[in-house]
MMTF fields as JSON, N, C-alpha, C and O atoms, coordinates in Angstrom:
{
  "mmtfVersion": "1.0.0",
  "mmtfProducer": "UNKNOWN",
  "numBonds": 355,
  "numAtoms": 356,
  "numGroups": 89,
  "numChains": 1,
  "numModels": 1,
  "chainsPerModel": [1],
  "groupsPerChain": [89],
  "chainIdList": ["A"],
  "bondAtomList": [4, 2, 8, 6, 12, 10, 16, 14, 20, 18, 24, 22, 28, 26, 32, 30, 36, 34, 40, 38, 44, 42, 48, 46, 52, 50, 56, 54, 60, 58, 64, 62, 68, 66, 72, 70, 76, 74, 80, 78, 84, 82, 88, 86, 92, 90, 96, 94, 100, 98, 104, 102, 108, 106, 112, 110, 116, 114, 120, 118, 124, 122, 128, 126, 132, 130, 136, 134, 140, 138, 144, 142, 148, 146, 152, 150, 156, 154, 160, 158, 164, 162, 168, 166, 172, 170, 176, 174, 180, 178, 184, 182, 188, 186, 192, 190, 196, 194, 200, 198, 204, 202, 208, 206, 212, 210, 216, 214, 220, 218, 224, 222, 228, 226, 232, 230, 236, 234, 240, 238, 244, 242, 248, 246, 252, 250, 256, 254, 260, 258, 264, 262, 268, 266, 272, 270, 276, 274, 280, 278, 284, 282, 288, 286, 292, 290, 296, 294, 300, 298, 304, 302, 308, 306, 312, 310, 316, 314, 320, 318, 324, 322, 328, 326, 332, 330, 336, 334, 340, 338, 344, 342, 348, 346, 352, 350],
  "bondOrderList": [1, 1, 1, 1, 1, 1, 1, 1, 1, 1, 1, 1, 1, 1, 1, 1, 1, 1, 1, 1, 1, 1, 1, 1, 1, 1, 1, 1, 1, 1, 1, 1, 1, 1, 1, 1, 1, 1, 1, 1, 1, 1, 1, 1, 1, 1, 1, 1, 1, 1, 1, 1, 1, 1, 1, 1, 1, 1, 1, 1, 1, 1, 1, 1, 1, 1, 1, 1, 1, 1, 1, 1, 1, 1, 1, 1, 1, 1, 1, 1, 1, 1, 1, 1, 1, 1, 1, 1],
  "groupList": [{"groupName": "UNK", "atomNameList": ["N", "CA", "C", "O"], "elementList": ["N", "C", "C", "O"], "formalChargeList": [0, 0, 0, 0], "bondAtomList": [1, 0, 2, 1, 3, 2], "bondOrderList": [1, 1, 2], "singleLetterCode": "X", "chemCompType": "L-PEPTIDE LINKING"}],
  "groupTypeList": [0, 0, 0, 0, 0, 0, 0, 0, 0, 0, 0, 0, 0, 0, 0, 0, 0, 0, 0, 0, 0, 0, 0, 0, 0, 0, 0, 0, 0, 0, 0, 0, 0, 0, 0, 0, 0, 0, 0, 0, 0, 0, 0, 0, 0, 0, 0, 0, 0, 0, 0, 0, 0, 0, 0, 0, 0, 0, 0, 0, 0, 0, 0, 0, 0, 0, 0, 0, 0, 0, 0, 0, 0, 0, 0, 0, 0, 0, 0, 0, 0, 0, 0, 0, 0, 0, 0, 0, 0],
  "groupIdList": [1, 2, 3, 4, 5, 6, 7, 8, 9, 10, 11, 12, 13, 14, 15, 16, 17, 18, 19, 20, 21, 22, 23, 24, 25, 26, 27, 28, 29, 30, 31, 32, 33, 34, 35, 36, 37, 38, 39, 40, 41, 42, 43, 44, 45, 46, 47, 48, 49, 50, 51, 52, 53, 54, 55, 56, 57, 58, 59, 60, 61, 62, 63, 64, 65, 66, 67, 68, 69, 70, 71, 72, 73, 74, 75, 76, 77, 78, 79, 80, 81, 82, 83, 84, 85, 86, 87, 88, 89],
  "secStructList": [7, 7, 2, 2, 2, 2, 6, 1, 7, 2, 2, 2, 2, 7, 3, 3, 3, 3, 3, 3, 3, 3, 6, 6, 3, 3, 3, 3, 3, 3, 3, 3, 2, 2, 2, 2, 2, 2, 2, 2, 2, 2, 2, 2, 2, 2, 6, 1, 7, 2, 2, 2, 2, 2, 2, 2, 2, 2, 2, 2, 2, 2, 2, 2, 2, 1, 7, 7, 1, 7, 2, 2, 2, 2, 2, 2, 2, 2, 2, 2, 2, 2, 2, 2, 2, 2, 1, 7, 7],
  "xCoordList": [155.963, 155.748, 153.951, 153.667, 153.279, 151.953, 151.406, 150.21, 152.674, 152.204, 151.489, 150.927, 151.587, 150.601, 149.415, 148.556, 149.048, 147.65, 146.935, 145.838, 147.684, 147.343, 146.878, 145.74, 147.791, 147.293, 146.009, 145.725, 145.255, 144.252, 143.043, 142.847, 142.389, 141.472, 140.351, 140.234, 139.651, 139.021, 137.543, 136.833, 137.245, 135.892, 136.05, 135.042, 137.38, 137.302, 136.725, 136.051, 137.05, 136.469, 135.334, 134.665, 134.886, 133.291, 132.356, 132.324, 131.397, 130.394, 129.191, 128.62, 128.962, 127.495, 126.538, 126.913, 125.296, 124.077, 123.4, 123.005, 123.248, 122.466, 121.203, 121.343, 120.183, 119.33, 119.174, 119.186, 119.048, 118.939, 117.882, 117.461, 117.423, 116.176, 116.939, 117.704, 116.745, 117.349, 116.307, 115.776, 115.986, 114.824, 113.471, 112.668, 113.375, 112.328, 111.973, 110.846, 112.972, 112.929, 113.71, 114.444, 113.42, 114.751, 115.467, 114.862, 116.724, 117.536, 118.521, 118.793, 119.026, 119.936, 121.477, 121.759, 122.067, 123.635, 124.533, 124.442, 125.327, 126.226, 127.681, 128.257, 128.337, 129.722, 130.464, 129.779, 131.687, 132.909, 132.604, 132.124, 132.921, 132.793, 133.843, 133.536, 135.029, 136.026, 135.29, 135.402, 134.556, 133.845, 133.185, 133.243, 132.196, 131.39, 132.041, 131.695, 133.064, 134.022, 134.369, 133.933, 134.983, 135.587, 134.201, 134.291, 132.875, 131.909, 131.502, 131.168, 131.516, 131.141, 132.132, 131.76, 133.633, 134.42, 134.071, 134.246, 133.635, 133.735, 132.233, 132.103, 131.142, 129.807, 130.156, 129.842, 130.914, 130.91, 131.758, 131.565, 132.698, 133.27, 132.494, 132.535, 131.561, 130.607, 129.597, 128.779, 129.335, 128.395, 127.088, 126.156, 126.922, 125.71, 125.859, 126.885, 124.806, 124.621, 125.051, 124.621, 125.773, 126.039, 125.031, 125.32, 123.539, 122.376, 122.403, 122.425, 122.398, 122.542, 123.373, 122.915, 124.787, 125.798, 125.919, 126.482, 125.31, 125.023, 123.7, 123.736, 122.993, 121.987, 122.284, 121.975, 122.87, 123.795, 124.589, 124.395, 125.525, 126.383, 125.777, 126.081, 124.636, 123.848, 123.178, 123.169, 122.611, 121.765, 122.794, 122.555, 123.808, 124.812, 125.386, 125.684, 125.667, 126.222, 124.899, 125.163, 123.82, 122.757, 122.835, 122.877, 122.873, 123.318, 123.952, 123.604, 125.379, 126.524, 126.636, 127.217, 125.911, 126.275, 124.956, 124.961, 123.927, 122.567, 122.131, 120.945, 122.879, 122.701, 123.775, 124.88, 123.553, 124.565, 124.144, 123.179, 124.989, 125.183, 125.409, 124.841, 126.298, 126.549, 126.825, 127.922, 125.919, 126.336, 127.386, 128.189, 127.113, 128.346, 129.499, 130.023, 130.072, 131.249, 131.684, 132.779, 130.864, 130.619, 130.999, 132.079, 130.388, 130.663, 132.348, 133.136, 132.687, 134.107, 135.31, 136.344, 134.784, 135.481, 135.766, 136.862, 134.578, 134.704, 135.537, 136.307, 135.291, 136.387, 137.948, 138.718, 138.103, 139.435, 140.104, 141.249, 139.643, 139.279, 139.884, 140.924, 138.687, 138.864, 140.186, 140.883, 140.479, 141.678, 142.835, 143.535, 143.349, 144.003, 144.436, 145.625, 143.242, 143.274, 143.549, 143.986, 143.21, 143.653, 145.119, 145.573, 145.929, 147.171, 148.181, 149.296, 147.882, 148.785, 149.827, 149.362, 150.945, 151.677, 151.702, 152.189],
  "yCoordList": [148.223, 148.516, 147.801, 147.237, 147.978, 147.689, 146.566, 146.382, 145.714, 144.837, 143.534, 142.704, 143.491, 142.473, 142.825, 142.013, 144.114, 144.443, 144.822, 144.377, 145.607, 145.932, 144.631, 144.544, 143.441, 142.592, 141.769, 140.807, 142.036, 141.047, 141.412, 142.414, 140.233, 140.179, 141.375, 141.861, 141.745, 142.681, 142.195, 142.909, 141.226, 140.253, 140.238, 140.189, 140.283, 140.304, 141.229, 141.104, 142.565, 144.008, 144.223, 145.178, 143.527, 143.736, 143.617, 142.562, 144.668, 144.891, 143.972, 144.035, 143.06, 142.352, 142.579, 143.043, 142.161, 142.916, 141.541, 140.841, 141.12, 140.136, 140.45, 141.425, 139.892, 140.236, 139.061, 137.867, 139.471, 138.828, 139.435, 140.57, 138.6, 138.937, 139.36, 138.546, 140.46, 140.801, 141.289, 142.393, 140.312, 140.585, 140.861, 141.751, 139.896, 139.829, 140.839, 140.892, 141.745, 142.854, 142.022, 141.054, 142.559, 141.871, 143.326, 144.395, 143.134, 144.254, 143.848, 142.653, 144.687, 144.34, 144.808, 145.962, 144.143, 144.549, 144.37, 143.397, 145.395, 145.331, 145.378, 146.391, 144.031, 144.149, 143.478, 143.012, 143.305, 143.133, 141.772, 141.33, 140.896, 139.616, 138.953, 137.806, 139.515, 138.934, 138.782, 137.76, 139.84, 139.873, 138.803, 138.232, 138.452, 137.552, 136.27, 135.589, 135.984, 134.714, 134.596, 133.566, 135.345, 135.567, 135.255, 134.394, 136.035, 135.683, 134.177, 133.65, 133.421, 132.198, 131.577, 130.715, 131.958, 130.808, 131.013, 130.292, 132.021, 132.579, 131.697, 131.111, 131.688, 131.122, 129.413, 128.692, 128.933, 127.566, 127.21, 126.051, 127.793, 127.535, 127.368, 126.38, 128.5, 128.342, 127.468, 127.517, 126.524, 125.597, 126.533, 126.283, 127.617, 128.445, 129.046, 129.33, 129.162, 129.75, 131.235, 131.902, 131.745, 133.231, 134.448, 135.214, 134.214, 134.816, 134.72, 135.667, 133.244, 133.036, 133.968, 135.07, 133.726, 134.436, 135.809, 136.316, 136.457, 137.656, 138.33, 139.231, 137.756, 137.868, 137.845, 138.714, 136.747, 136.383, 137.795, 138.512, 137.978, 139.07, 140.344, 140.933, 140.814, 142.042, 142.113, 143.056, 140.884, 140.901, 140.872, 141.573, 140.054, 140.574, 141.73, 142.098, 142.484, 143.663, 144.744, 145.623, 144.516, 145.601, 145.283, 146.246, 143.806, 143.66, 144.291, 144.781, 144.377, 144.717, 146.526, 147.249, 146.909, 148.437, 149.261, 150.419, 148.575, 149.018, 149.355, 149.63, 149.359, 149.491, 149.391, 149.518, 149.098, 148.943, 150.02, 149.903, 151.012, 152.1, 151.996, 152.757, 151.059, 150.551, 149.059, 148.654, 148.154, 146.856, 146.28, 145.365, 147.186, 146.906, 146.702, 145.59, 147.918, 148.373, 147.211, 146.666, 146.871, 145.9, 144.755, 144.23, 144.306, 142.992, 143.11, 142.191, 144.148, 144.272, 144.085, 143.432, 144.974, 144.783, 143.331, 142.868, 142.786, 141.187, 140.323, 139.465, 140.657, 140.012, 139.881, 138.922, 141.383, 141.955, 140.96, 140.509, 140.887, 140.581, 139.036, 138.546, 138.445, 136.985, 136.603, 135.734, 137.437, 137.18, 137.426, 136.413, 138.403, 138.765, 137.78, 137.552, 137.057, 136.315, 135.004, 134.206, 134.778, 133.381, 133.269, 132.138, 134.394, 134.348, 134.588, 134.903, 134.454, 134.664, 133.517, 132.413, 133.543, 132.069, 131.919, 130.912],
  "zCoordList": [139.505, 140.89, 141.304, 142.361, 140.485, 140.671, 139.619, 139.395, 138.9, 138.271, 138.814, 138.099, 140.039, 140.555, 140.607, 140.263, 141.044, 141.258, 139.639, 139.301, 138.865, 137.405, 136.903, 136.441, 136.96, 136.03, 136.449, 135.736, 137.469, 137.579, 136.446, 135.759, 136.569, 135.43, 135.715, 136.84, 134.744, 135.05, 135.521, 136.23, 135.171, 135.642, 137.221, 137.925, 137.797, 139.343, 139.968, 140.991, 139.163, 139.727, 139.063, 139.455, 138.063, 137.772, 138.714, 139.346, 139.012, 139.874, 139.337, 138.248, 140.467, 139.841, 141.179, 142.256, 140.852, 141.693, 142.042, 141.11, 143.35, 143.778, 144.674, 145.413, 144.723, 145.711, 146.88, 146.582, 148.044, 149.138, 149.873, 149.648, 150.832, 151.843, 153.251, 153.768, 153.766, 155.06, 155.954, 155.828, 156.994, 157.986, 157.265, 157.544, 156.257, 155.52, 154.619, 154.127, 154.338, 153.253, 152.03, 152.225, 150.83, 149.897, 149.381, 149.299, 149.094, 149.137, 148.007, 147.887, 147.242, 146.296, 146.648, 146.969, 146.581, 147.03, 145.628, 144.879, 145.455, 144.346, 144.652, 145.048, 144.413, 144.97, 143.976, 143.065, 143.906, 142.978, 143.128, 144.172, 141.878, 141.533, 142.688, 143.011, 143.349, 143.826, 145.227, 145.904, 145.592, 146.916, 147.345, 148.435, 145.863, 145.901, 146.299, 147.265, 145.428, 145.622, 147.166, 147.68, 147.903, 149.133, 150.114, 150.99, 149.904, 150.563, 150.545, 151.606, 149.317, 149.205, 150.021, 150.818, 149.923, 150.977, 152.628, 153.61, 152.482, 154.331, 154.665, 155.74, 153.612, 154.039, 154.097, 155.044, 152.795, 153.218, 154.152, 154.518, 154.731, 156.12, 157.109, 157.842, 157.252, 158.052, 157.904, 158.823, 156.883, 156.486, 156.315, 157.08, 155.36, 155.118, 153.795, 153.177, 153.53, 151.937, 152.005, 152.945, 151.19, 151.028, 151.858, 152.777, 150.976, 151.71, 153.202, 153.988, 153.527, 155.383, 155.737, 156.04, 155.777, 155.999, 156.234, 157.204, 155.209, 155.109, 156.205, 157.043, 155.909, 156.8, 158.599, 159.413, 158.797, 160.087, 160.454, 161.436, 159.393, 159.881, 160.342, 161.379, 159.221, 159.307, 160.683, 161.474, 160.791, 162.161, 163.591, 164.574, 163.508, 164.519, 164.543, 165.68, 163.649, 163.413, 164.144, 164.965, 163.757, 164.429, 165.819, 166.585, 166.442, 167.812, 168.52, 169.594, 167.782, 168.571, 168.512, 169.321, 167.338, 167.142, 166.839, 166.419, 167.085, 166.74, 165.326, 165.144, 164.432, 162.93, 162.275, 162.803, 160.781, 159.892, 158.77, 158.014, 158.807, 157.654, 156.636, 155.853, 156.158, 154.82, 154.65, 155.035, 154.093, 153.943, 153.166, 153.349, 152.13, 151.26, 151.804, 151.87, 152.308, 153.209, 154.142, 153.996, 155.035, 156.013, 155.094, 155.365, 154.151, 153.567, 152.994, 153.218, 152.365, 151.911, 152.855, 152.721, 153.99, 155.019, 155.702, 156.019, 155.833, 156.33, 155.54, 155.973, 154.221, 153.518, 153.733, 153.772, 153.868, 154.073, 155.659, 155.689, 156.191, 157.647, 157.57, 158.01, 156.759, 156.296, 155.932, 156.456, 154.865, 154.052, 155.057, 155.052, 155.961, 156.679, 157.634, 157.861, 158.328, 159.041, 158.849, 159.678, 157.46, 156.737, 156.259, 156.09, 156.017, 155.526, 156.421, 156.005, 157.93, 159.068, 159.174, 158.891, 159.472, 159.655, 161.196, 161.71]
}
């Protein structure tokens, strides 16, 4: 039943930490490698680097909602949204 999911390479769900600058402050993000891969796809589509994309998303989320409680979760949900919107026929 779960063969498709269980057969994924452990490297895809291994967590990697990266540091980026948000609003002049360096912050560390710990995300699964697959999430970093999808963020790279999104950023390339927008002609941005991954840090530029994350910074833009962060700023726009603050402008819309006043704050970002959990940036890592926002990034994961953004990746899911991207993937779902790009698999529709």
